N, C-alpha and C positions, 0 to 999 in steps of 0.2 A: 250468403257472403259474396261480395263482389270480388272479382279477380283484380289483383294489384299488378299493374304494368310495371315491369322493371327491366333494366338493361340486362343482356346476357352475362355481362361482366359484374353485375351487381353483387354486393355482399349479401349473404344469407343470414337471417336472424334465427336464433333459438332461445328458448327459455332454459335457464340453468337454476336449479334450486339446491341450496345447501341446507340439509335437514337439521333438526334440533340437536341430534347426537354430535354433529360436527361443530355447529355454532356454539355449543356449550363449552367447547375446548378451544381457546384462542390460538393455540399452536397449530391445531388441525385446520381451523378456519383460515389462518394466514397461509399455511402450506397449500391449501386448495386455491386460494386467491392468487398466490404466486404461480401456480401451475397454469391458471387461466392466462396470466400475463405472459409467461414464458412461452406459451403456445401461440402467441401472437393474435389472441382474440382481442377485439375491440369491445370494451365494456360500454354499452350504449346507455343503459340505465341500471341502477342498483338500489335495492331497498331492503330493510329488515322489517319483518312483520310477524305478528302472532296469527297463526292459522286456526280458525275456528273449526270445530268438529264437523259442522254442516258443510263448510267450504271444502274440507278435505274429502268427505264422502262424495260430494258432487264432482270434484276434480277426478277422482279415481274411477268413476262410473265408465269412463271411456275404455277402461281396460277390462270391462266385464266380458267374460268368455275367454280371455287370454291369460288371466292370472287366477290363482286360487282365491277362494273367498277371504282368506286372511289378509290379502292385499286390498280387497275391496272394503273391508271393515278395518281400516288402519288402526294399529295399536295406539293407545292413548299418547305414546311418546311423540307421534307425528304432530300433534297439536299441543304438546306439553311445554313448548318453549319457542323462542324466536327461530324463524328460518330466514335465510338470506336469499333473495330472488335477484337474478341478473337477466338482462337481455344482452346476449352476446352476438357479435357480428364477426363473420369470417367468410371467405370464399365458399367454404364447405362446412359451415358452423355446426349443423346438426350431426353429421357423421363424425367430425373431429371431436366434438364434445362427448359423444357416445363412446368413442374409442378411449378418450382420456378418462372417462368414468370407469370403464371396464364392465364386465358382465354384471347383471342385476344380482345374481346369486353370489354371495360373498365367498363361499367355499370354492366355487368355480373361478371367481376373479383371482383368488389367491394362488391358484394353480396355473391358470391360463394367462393372466395379466397381472402378475404380482406387483408391478410398478404402477398400476392404474390407481385411481383415487380409491375405488372400492376395495381393490386388492390390498392397498396400504392401510386404509382407515376404517373400512366397513366392519361392523360387528356381527350383524345377522342379515338375513335377506330383506327384512323391513328396515332395519337400522343400517342401511347401506350408504349413508352419507349424502348421496346426491340423487337428483332426478334430472332428466333431460328429455326434451321433445324427441319424438321418433319420426316425425315427418313435417313437411312444410305446413300442412293443414293443422296438425297438432300444435306446432309452434305458434301459429297465428292465434289459435283458440286459447292456448295456455298463456301467452303474453297478454292477451286481452283480459284474462281472469286475474292476473297478478298486477297488471299495470293498466287499469281501466282508462286512464287519461292519455295513454300513449296511442298515437295514430300511426299505424304501420304505413299507411298510404302516404301521409305527410312526411314521415321519416324517409321513405324511398324517394320522394320528390325533392325534399329540401336538404336533409342531412347526409344521406347515404353517398351522394356524389362527392361531397366535400371530404367525408371520412375516407372514402375509397381512393381518391386522388391525392389526399394528404396535402401538406404534412400534418401529422397528428401527434398530439402529446397526451400523456396520461396525467390526470389531475389527482394526486393523492388526497387532497382535501375533499374532493367530491367523489372520489372512487370511480371515476369514469374517464373515458377518452374524449378529447376535444380537438377541434381543428386548431392547429398551432397558431398562436397569436390571437385566438378568440378570447374575449373577456370571460369572466366567470359565468355570465349568462348569455354568451354569444350564440349564434345559430346552431352550433353543434356541441354546446357545452351547457348541460342542465344539471341542476342539483339532483342527488339521488332520490329516486321515487317520483320525481317531477315529470310533467308531460312535455 
């Protein structure tokens, strides 16, 4: 993988997944979406998709050795319904999203971070509502897996400076942030799931 040159002030990208247990409940899904917006993330891309069992197992192989085998053989619920995938941007997107999600283990989240997404909405350690990248390298790999038409390099060259310098508006129709004044398909305003 080639190194992507970016300005020291550049926005950081992360992948955020909303799992089927949250997508199945419109009020939870909306609450999580509003937390993303209220924490000043820029939504770069968004799409809903069904996750196949094979894709799920391949995705979680990165965690081999760090998680118990039950996480590596995800329960059928992980691919039982739609998930929502986001590419989020923020100055410190990875750490901010991980803090907003709260600890992976729901019991711990309820005690240590009760206002976190997992503390508020998680059911079990696998039905914990969300997933987030844990490093810049993971974010790049995970974004490529869920948004194969998205070019991180091109985004940093063309869209990131415009979004960072603003002005920016949120497009409820598309569910993403755009450069203010850009048309529906302007340089930093794409339809959900698009490249």
